[in-house]
C-alpha positions, 0 to 999 in steps of 0.5 A: 499499499501506498501512504495515502492507501494505508492511511484510508484503510486506516480511517475506513477501519475506525469508522467501521468499528466505531459503527459495529460497536455502537451496533451492539450497545444499541441491540443490548439497549434495546434488549434490555429495555424490552426484556426489563420494562416492555415484554410483560406489557407487549404479552398482556396487550397480545392476550387481549385478542381472542385468537392469539391469547388462545395459542401461546404460540401466536402470542409468542410469533406476535411478541417475536415480530414486534421485537424484530420489527421495532429492532429494524426501525431503530438500527435502520439508520445505522444499518443504512450509514455502515452498509450504504453511505460509508461503503460509497464513501470509500469506493467499495459499494456498487450498490444503488440505494434501491438495490441496497434496500431491497437487499436489507428487507430480503436480509430482514424477512430471512431473519424474521422467516428463520426466527418465526421457526426457531423461537417457537421450536425453542420454547416448545423445547423448553415448555415439553422437557423442562429442566433438561430443555438446555439439554435437547436445546443443544441437540436440536442447535446442531441439527438445525446448524448442519442443516443450515450448512447444507442449505446455505449455498444452494438455497440462501445465497442465491437469494443475495448473489447471481451463482453460476457454475464456473466454466474454467477448467484450467483453474477448476483442474488446480482446485481439483489437484489440490483436493487430491489425497486430502478426503475433501469431496466438492460437488463443484466450483461457481462464480459468485456475483459480488461485483453487483454489491461491491469491489471487494473481493472474496472466496469461501468453500461452503456447504457441508456433505453433497453440498459442499462447493468452491465460491469464487467472487467474480471480483476475485477471479477479475483481479487475481491470477490463477496462481494467487487463486490456487493459494487462497483455495488452498488455505481452505483446504487447510481448514479441511485438512486440520478438521478445523469446521469439526472443531468448531462445530464441536466448541459450538455444542460446548458453548451452546450448552454452557449459553443454553444453561446460563439462560436456565439459571436465570430464567428461573431467578428472573420469573420466580419459582412458585410454591412446587418450585419452577414450572417449565411448563408455564415458562412465560411468552415475556420470557423471550427477549430476556432469553434473547439479551442474555445470549447477546451477552453471552456471545459478546463475552464469548467472542474475544476466546472464539476469534483467538481460536480461530486466528490459530485456526487460520495461521495453520491454514496459512502454513499449510498452504504455503508447503502445499502450493510452494508459491509464497509470491503468489501468497504474499501478493494475494494479500497485498490485492486483498488489502488494497481491494478491501482496504483492509488495515494491514496492522489494525491496533493490538487490542482491536484485533484481540477482541474483535477479529477473527483472522490475523493482520494480514501485516502479521501473515505476510511476515509468517510467509516471509520467514518461510522459504 
């Protein structure tokens, strides 16, 4: 990067971090107010509607939609500023305002649709399994994660991006050679239309089982050489070779069990027990925002540890990519291009990295590669 590019990347990174922190503060403050002040009155108001009052699941959906709708209204200005204004200010977005709004609406609708399935499911688990709900909930969370992992590349991503099979025999051959002997099986290599939204470049190994596939952003294909793309994909292969996905699933099971158990203990204390103890079958609908608040705080506290583990996995996959391809120059040029295209600060503040970054800084990754001859 030139000095001007580096200064711009640092300004962009700093402003994005401020937006992310403000967004988290808004989320926590909103959930706290909703859980501690508004949830009970809203539940009581919903109870005045005859059909809704008759079925707890309908009251639960009504409260969920109110909570999600008010949150969308409250967070919209910041979402618009960080996702549209700031991205255009730094020349990163290719979206019109109408296109950005449509994508925002689709994300909101998808989140609400998933929530309308998962939230009643969680409460039914609580109502039916009693004090063991946190164990059953953990098993259900694992099942949902696996199903969503399979559906993301074939149903969810196509809602937001144009995805088509890549017609590039040379690149497909390079990718096939990288998977030889690793046990990694992929369904195919696809081009993802990132350029409709951004100039940023990205690639991913998405899906599970039969839906696992390579997704290469068209911005990546347009700006990176085959050797650079090969190194980037070799990094993704490294995650498979070292079983990082399996380890992360196991870690998520443990963290989910702990998070649900904490929810259980705090829920019992907050709602209060009757003369015969806490009646899980009567867990009130108004407990929903409280559970969301507890899970949000738990996630924030756990994030630095998760990021630490993720950075270790990324370094391990970097070393694998260098060893597998032997293309140190392509590796370094690929990360330099990523920094320039994405306006990624190569050397962010150390505290920021420790708390919020799931990947090592680019300067650190380049330095590590330089030490491998």
